[in-house]
N, C-alpha and C positions, 0 to 999 in steps of 0.2 A: 247710465244710472241717474237717479234723481239728483238735482242740483238745488242750491239755495237761491230763491228769488225774494229779495228783501221787499219788493213791491207787493208780493203775495202775502207776506207776513203782515205788512202794514194794512192791507185791505181787509184781511181776515180779522185782525185785532180791532180795527175800527168798526167793523160790522158787529163784533162781539160787544163793544161798548154801546153801540146803538141798540142792540138787543137787550142790554141791561136796562137802558132807559125805558124801553118798551115794556119790559117786565114790571118796572117800577110804576109806570103809568097805569098798567092793567090791574095790578094787584095791591096797590097801596090802599084803596078804599074797599075793595071786595076781595076776599081771600080766594086762592085757587081751590077749586071744588074737589078736594079729596080728603080722606081721613075725617077728622072731627068737623071739618067745614063742608062735608059733602051733603048736598040737599037730598032729601028723601026721594024726590022725583027722579033723581039721577041714578039711584041705586039699582034700578032694574036694568040699566044699560050694560053693554059688554064690559066685563071686568076680568082680571086675572088674579089668582091668589097673590097676596103681597110678596111672598118669598120668590115666586117665579118672576113677578114683574120687576122687582128690584134687581134680581140677577141679570135679566135680559137688558134692562136699562143701563146698568153700570158697566156691563161687560165691554162695550166698545172703547171706553176710556182706558181700559187696561190692554185690550188686544191691539188697537190701532198703533199706539207707540211701539209696542213689541214687534209688530209687523214692519213698521218703518225702520226699526233698528236691524231687523233680520234682512231687509232688502238692501241695506247700505253695504256697499262693497268697496274697500274693506270695512269691517265693522268699526264703528267709532267707539273707542275705549278711552281716549285721552282728550283733554286733561281730566284729572280725577274729579275736579269740581263739576264739570259737565256731566260726568257719569253719575255722580251722587245726586244731582238735581233731577235727572231723568228717573233715577231709582225712587226718589221721594214721591214723584207724581204717580208712578206705577205702584208703589207701596200703598198709598192711600186707596187706590182703586182696586188693588188686590183684596184689601180688607172689605171694601164696599161691595165687591162682586162675589167673593168666595167665602166670606165669613159672616158679615152683617145680615145678608138675606136669610140665612138658615137659622137665625135666632130671632128675627123680627116677628112680632105678633100683631102687625097692623091689619087693617081691613083690606079686602080685595081692592085692587087698583084699577081705575078707569083706563080702558085701552087707548083712548084718545090722548090722555096725558102720557101714557107709556110711549106712544109713538113719537110725540114731540120730545120727550125726555131722551129717548134713544138717539134721535137725530142730533140733539145737542151734544150728547156724549161722543158721537162719531166726529162731529165738527170740532169740538174742543180738544178731543184726544189727538186729532190730526194736527191742529194748530200748535199745541204745546209740544207734541212729539216731533213734528217737522222742524220747529224752531231749534229745539235742543239738540237734535240729532244731525241736522244738516246746516244750520245757520249760526248757532251760538258760538262765540269765540271768547274764551276765558283765559286769563294768564295762568301759568302753572301753579302760582301760589294763591289762587282764588279761594281755596279752602281756609286760608288764614285771614281773608279780607273781612272787615267788620260787617259788611253787608251780608256776606254768606253766613258768618257765625251767628249774628243776631237774628237773621231770617230763619236759620235752621232751628234755633231755640224757640222762636215763636211758632214755627211749624209743629215742632214736637209737643209744645205746650197745648196748642190748639187741638191737635189730634188726640192727645191724652184726655182733654176736656170732652171732646166729641164722643170718644169711645166710652168713657166713664158715664157720661150723661145718657147715652143709648142704653147702657146696662141698667141704670136706675129706672129708666122708662119701661124697660122690659119687665123688671121686677114688680111693677105696679099691677100687672095682670097675671092671672093664672091662665094655664092653657085653655083656650076656648072662650075666654072672656073678651068682650068687645067694649065694655063700658070704660069711660075715662075717669081717671082719678087725679088728685093733686100730686104732682111730682115732689119728692122730698129728698134732701141730702145733696151733697156736692155743691156745685155752683147754682143749683136750683134754689138754694137758700136765698140767693140774691136776685136771680133773673128767671123769668118764665121760659125763655128760650135758650137754656144753657147749651143744649146740643147744637143749636144754630150758631150761637156765639163762638163755640169751639171751632166750628168749621170755617167761620169767617176769619178768625185769628189765624187758623192754619193756612189758608190760601193767601192772606196778606203776608204771612211769614215766608211762604214760597215765593211770592212776588219780590220781596226784598232780597232773598237769597239768590234768585235768578236775575234780578235787576233787568227785566226785559218787558217790552210792551205787551206781548201776549199774556204773560203771567199777571201783570197789573190789570189788564182788561178782564181776565178771568176772575181775579179777586173782586173787582168792581161788580162784575156780573153776579157773583155769589152774594155780595152785600145787597144788591138790588132785588135778587130773587128770593132769598130766605130771610132777609131782614124784615120785609113786610109780613111774611108768614109768622115770624116770631111775635110781631106786634099783634096780629090777629089771634094768635094763641093766647096771648096775655089778656086780651079783651074777652075771649071765650071763657077763660078761667074766672075772671072777675064777675061775669054775668051768670055763670053756671053754679059757682060755689060761693055761698054766702060767707064761709069761713076762710076764703082764700086770703093769704097774707097780703095786706095792703102795702107792706114795705117793699115787696118785690118789684123790680123794674121789668120792662118788656124784653130788652135785649142786652144792654150794656150796664154792668153793675154801677150803681150810684149815679147814673146819668139819666137814662131814658126808662 
């Protein structure tokens, strides 16, 4: 059966950190070309409907940890803290795979970005699942540790913000509409990228609750990947809508 190799965890986590810095360097000045930032010349290239694309991209992040757990003999069910942490990761991606795609009203998604997004989800799903299922060791009272409880609260807060913000974004469009409008309500009152802010909070909460290198590397990657996108969304809104609220920040309330 599969064993824990700490050197593999260190190598994969370090590579994830390097990929985060690469993302930051690539997209800090120029946004990733999909959605509202997609160039007209690119729209004729191969694309999939948004619902299908998001389902296929996010599915490995749910399936890979589930398969790793199924392959472990005997199944790892203890301690409770480890089981809960693994469930948090799978819970997020169950929502992103089986619920979010069927309500999204986004534009068709470029196949090239779908390919790289799917590869990342396989990679990260393996890293997080492998660490939690085969390597992580927590004391039996980890569920009462301040790191677990505070991280769990942050995770739940971030996930709530993320789901609520997605709902507000969906309500901006009627079925069939592709035009962009100014988001209103919720945390959008303060930041242009409320949905991205929620996801960043969520994964830093997960990292604190897990207190592991793989989880912190993933949280850092999330910040470097969707942080710049939130910034470019903010600039897009300011440029496109003359009545866009000037008091809104790009990503973090009252700061940026």
